[in-house]
C-alpha positions, -999 to +999 in steps of 0.1 A: +282-272+050+259-246+065+235-228+043+224-194+056+191-178+049+197-144+034+178-111+027+151-119+002+146-154+018+141-139+052+116-114+039+097-141+021+096-162+053+083-133+074+062-112+050+056-133+020+059-123-017+069-088-026+056-067-056+069-032-064+051-005-083+072+021-100+069+057-089+038+075-103+019+108-099-009+109-074-045+102-086-062+136-092-093+138-070-099+101-076-089+066-067-061+052-087-053+014-088-019+005-072-022-033-073-045-059-088-054-091-069-063-121-090-069-158-086-082-156-050-078-139-016-045-127-002-032-118+033-017-083+030+013-083+053+026-049+044+021-019+021+046+009+020+046+041-001+076+063-005+073+099-017+096+104-047+085+139-057+074+163-029+036+166-024+021+200-032+013+222-003-025+219-004-049+198+017-053+163+003-071+137+024-057+104+012-064+067+020-060+032+008-089+011-003-097-025-012-121-025-042-133-060-049-147-071-082-178-083-064-191-064-034-184-030-018-151-010-014-135-010+020-112+016+033-080+000+046-073+030+067-088+064+076-076+095+057-043+114+062-038+149+049-005+145+029+000+182+022+037+191+016+050+156+025+087+155+018+107+133-005+114+100+014+082+103+035+070+067+041+033+057+042+019+026+058-011+011+075-016-004+110-041-030+099-070-013+118-094+002+093-102+031+117-066+042+120-054+069+096-028+062+069+005+066+086+028+092+070+056+102+092+087+121+078+113+102+059+126+085+090+101+056+095+067+040+089+048+010+102+038-025+092+003-037+099+000-052+134-031-070+120-028-087+086-056-078+062-075-102+040-080-087+005-103-103-021-100-104-059-100-069-071-079-038-067-059-020-040-064+017-047-050+050-035-078+075-030-069+112-031-095+139-022-077+167-041-056+172-072-020+176-059+013+173-076+037+148-062+047+112-068+049+080-047+063+045-053+047+015-036+056-019-024+034-046-011+040-080+006+015-107+008+008-144+014-017-161-009-047-173+011-061-192-018-038-214-039-039-194-071-040-159-056-014-134-068-008-096-069+005-075-098+014-038-100-011-017-119 
């Protein structure tokens, strides 16, 4: 009898473990924690945000950050102005810290072409302004250290 590898198994083989964070309002002129990394370092294979409530029409330079429990914060991407982003707009990163957060229309986004090593600490969304709007996030990762894991904040 043949056993086929199906949906979640294929994702786990190619991208690693998946953690979803429920939709939430944007941080207001601050950095809000999306995910918490515990137990060791991880290899971030993807992070995708989906706008669930339209973003207010007002400039808001936004980026993702790794904020370790020991050491300095690192921007995982450069800023993107998310003003007036539509419901369904997808956010992602390329894996190059100098590239802006990708936020095309609802049609598509990107996965990192370079996996990112994230230490114990937090992955945060940093917003330069106080805009209305909400985003849900998903992350996939592979533990680099044996006891590493990620939880939604």
